[in-house]
C-alpha positions in Angstrom: 246.3 179.8 111.4 247.5 180.6 114.9 245.1 183.0 116.7 246.2 186.4 117.8 245.2 187.3 121.4 245.6 190.7 123.0 245.9 191.4 126.7 245.3 194.9 128.1 246.7 194.9 131.7 249.5 196.0 134.0 253.0 194.8 134.3 254.8 192.6 136.9 258.6 192.7 136.8 258.8 189.4 138.8 257.1 187.7 135.8 254.2 185.9 137.6 251.1 188.1 137.0 249.8 190.8 134.7 251.0 190.9 131.1 253.8 188.4 131.9 251.5 185.7 133.0 249.1 186.5 130.1 251.8 186.2 127.4 253.3 183.1 128.9 249.8 181.6 129.0 248.9 182.7 125.5 252.2 180.9 124.2 251.8 177.8 126.4 248.3 177.4 124.8 249.4 177.9 121.2 248.3 181.4 120.4 250.3 184.5 119.6 250.3 187.0 122.4 250.1 190.8 122.2 250.0 193.4 125.0 248.6 196.9 125.6 249.9 198.3 129.0 247.7 200.2 131.4 250.0 200.6 134.3 253.6 199.9 135.3 253.7 198.1 138.7 256.6 197.8 141.0 255.9 194.3 142.6 257.4 191.0 143.3 256.1 187.8 145.0 255.9 189.5 148.4 253.7 192.5 147.4 253.0 195.6 145.4 255.4 198.6 146.2 253.7 201.1 143.9 252.2 201.5 140.4 252.3 204.3 137.8 249.3 204.5 135.4 249.7 205.4 131.7 247.7 208.2 130.2 244.3 206.9 129.0 244.9 208.3 125.4 248.1 206.4 125.3 246.5 203.1 126.5 243.9 203.7 123.7 246.7 204.5 121.1 248.3 201.1 121.9 245.1 199.2 121.4 244.4 201.1 118.1 247.8 200.2 116.9 247.1 196.5 117.3 243.7 196.5 115.7 244.7 198.6 112.9 247.4 196.1 111.8 246.5 192.7 113.3 243.5 190.5 113.1 242.6 190.0 116.9 240.8 186.8 117.7 240.2 187.6 121.5 240.9 190.2 124.1 241.7 189.7 127.8 241.2 192.8 130.0 243.1 192.7 133.4 244.2 195.6 135.7 242.7 198.9 134.4 243.7 200.9 137.5 241.6 204.1 136.9 238.2 205.1 135.6 239.7 207.1 132.8 241.6 204.1 131.5 238.5 201.8 131.8 236.6 204.4 129.7 239.3 204.6 127.3 239.4 200.8 126.8 235.7 200.6 126.3 235.6 203.4 123.9 238.4 202.1 121.7 237.2 198.5 121.6 233.8 199.7 120.5 235.4 201.2 117.4 236.9 198.0 116.2 235.4 194.7 114.9 233.8 192.9 117.7 235.7 190.0 119.1 235.4 187.8 122.4 236.3 189.7 125.5 237.5 188.1 128.8 237.2 190.6 131.7 239.1 189.7 134.8 238.1 192.5 137.2 241.6 192.9 139.0 241.2 194.8 142.1 243.4 193.3 144.8 246.8 191.5 144.4 247.4 188.1 146.0 249.4 189.9 148.7 246.3 192.0 149.5 247.5 195.1 147.9 244.9 197.4 146.1 245.6 197.6 142.3 242.9 200.2 141.3 241.7 203.7 142.3 238.3 203.8 144.0 236.6 205.5 141.0 237.5 202.7 138.8 235.0 200.2 140.3 232.0 202.0 138.8 233.6 202.3 135.4 234.4 198.6 135.4 230.9 197.8 136.4 229.1 200.1 134.0 231.4 200.0 130.9 233.5 196.9 130.8 231.3 194.3 132.4 228.4 194.9 129.8 230.7 194.4 126.8 232.5 191.3 128.1 231.7 187.9 126.7 232.7 186.5 130.1 233.8 188.0 133.4 235.9 185.9 135.9 235.6 187.5 139.4 236.6 185.8 142.5 234.3 186.2 145.5 235.8 189.4 146.8 235.8 190.9 143.5 232.1 190.0 142.8 231.2 191.4 146.3 232.8 194.8 145.4 230.9 194.8 142.0 227.7 194.2 143.8 228.4 196.3 147.0 227.8 193.4 149.3 229.7 191.1 151.6 231.4 188.2 150.1 229.6 184.8 150.8 231.2 181.9 152.8 228.9 179.1 151.5 228.3 177.6 148.1 224.6 178.7 148.3 225.5 182.2 149.1 228.1 182.1 146.1 225.5 180.7 143.7 223.0 183.6 144.8 225.5 186.1 143.5 225.0 184.9 139.8 221.7 186.6 139.1 222.7 190.1 140.3 226.0 189.7 138.4 224.1 188.8 135.2 222.0 191.9 135.9 225.0 194.0 135.5 225.2 192.9 131.8 227.5 190.0 131.8 226.6 187.3 129.3 228.7 184.6 130.9 230.2 184.5 134.4 232.9 182.4 135.8 232.5 182.9 139.6 235.6 181.6 141.4 235.1 180.1 144.9 238.8 179.6 145.8 238.5 181.8 148.8 235.5 179.7 150.4 236.5 178.1 153.6 237.2 174.3 153.4 234.1 173.8 155.6 232.1 175.1 152.7 233.9 173.4 149.8 236.8 170.8 150.1 237.6 171.3 146.4 238.3 174.5 144.5 234.6 175.1 143.5 233.6 177.6 140.7 230.3 178.2 138.9 230.1 178.9 135.2 226.9 180.7 134.5 225.3 181.8 131.1 222.6 181.2 128.5 220.3 180.1 131.3 222.6 177.3 132.5 224.7 177.0 135.8 227.6 174.6 135.4 229.5 173.7 138.6 233.3 173.3 138.0 235.4 171.5 140.5 239.1 170.8 140.9 241.2 169.5 143.7 242.6 172.3 146.1 246.4 172.4 145.5 248.4 172.7 148.7 250.9 175.4 147.6 252.0 179.0 148.3 252.5 179.6 144.7 249.4 181.4 143.9 250.8 184.6 142.4 249.0 185.6 139.1 246.4 182.6 139.2 243.6 184.8 138.3 245.5 186.4 135.4 246.5 183.0 134.2 243.1 181.6 134.3 241.5 184.4 132.4 244.2 184.4 129.9 243.8 180.7 129.3 240.1 181.2 128.7 240.9 183.9 126.1 243.3 181.8 124.3 241.3 178.6 124.3 237.9 180.3 123.3 239.5 181.1 119.9 239.2 177.4 119.0 236.5 175.9 121.2 233.1 176.8 122.6 233.1 178.9 125.7 232.0 176.2 128.2 234.7 173.8 127.1 237.4 176.5 126.9 236.6 177.4 130.6 236.7 173.9 131.7 240.0 173.3 129.9 241.5 176.6 131.3 240.7 175.5 134.8 242.4 172.2 134.1 245.5 174.0 132.7 245.7 176.2 135.7 245.4 173.1 138.0 248.4 171.7 136.2 250.3 174.9 136.5 249.7 175.0 140.3 250.7 171.3 140.6 254.0 171.9 138.8 254.8 175.2 140.4 257.1 173.6 143.2 259.7 173.1 140.4 260.1 176.8 140.1 262.3 178.9 142.6 260.9 182.4 142.3 260.9 184.7 145.2 260.2 184.4 148.9 256.4 185.2 148.9 253.5 183.9 146.8 255.4 182.3 144.0 254.2 182.0 140.5 252.5 179.0 138.8 254.4 177.0 136.2 252.9 178.3 133.0 255.0 176.0 130.7 254.4 172.8 132.7 253.3 170.8 129.7 255.8 172.2 127.4 259.0 171.9 129.4 260.4 168.4 129.8 
């Protein structure tokens, strides 16, 4: 049977990030996508103009409506925006049958615009990180979670893994895309869990089409982990994103950071 995967995240009217990216990724990877919205965001490829958060109780009601009716195989959590919404998500998921949870601690858009209120950081760290099967922070997001500066070397990046695990994360995919090329010529990530640290590497793609890459990667992990072990799902998700970046030049969307091509392997 086709797996049902739920994303809990914000919107993107330009279609490249948030629930738009998640639902496209779920579909491209052969799963049935569902969405509970946390915030409505006015954004495009050039930046975020503003966002409006939904009432935490209504976010919880959306999640309840899905779980009360549908067998959910995996959950991906993206933009939570506020501490109250983060708490509502945690409280609601705890009521329902446990399933794998992928947490992408969305804090800053590719344009540099902030996507959460200051009080949300502690709630993400204290409530959502411990309940996640895997978290997928980039280096700036990991630095915020740990209240330290982001590293600029592979050794410094690797040193972040133990304190991230100390927050309660079982698996961590720490993304090193922001490292300078002097530190890593490739796109270097570390997958850490069950006492193992697995380096993951892919070629750096020379493109400005980076809008929604974090959303896409975490959604791909959520979709793929419904049918393969987690380490394999992470490696396959990274390969999928690399292909979506390589094919992004065939899209003509916006004048800023364009989106990746989610259906690169489906559209001929």
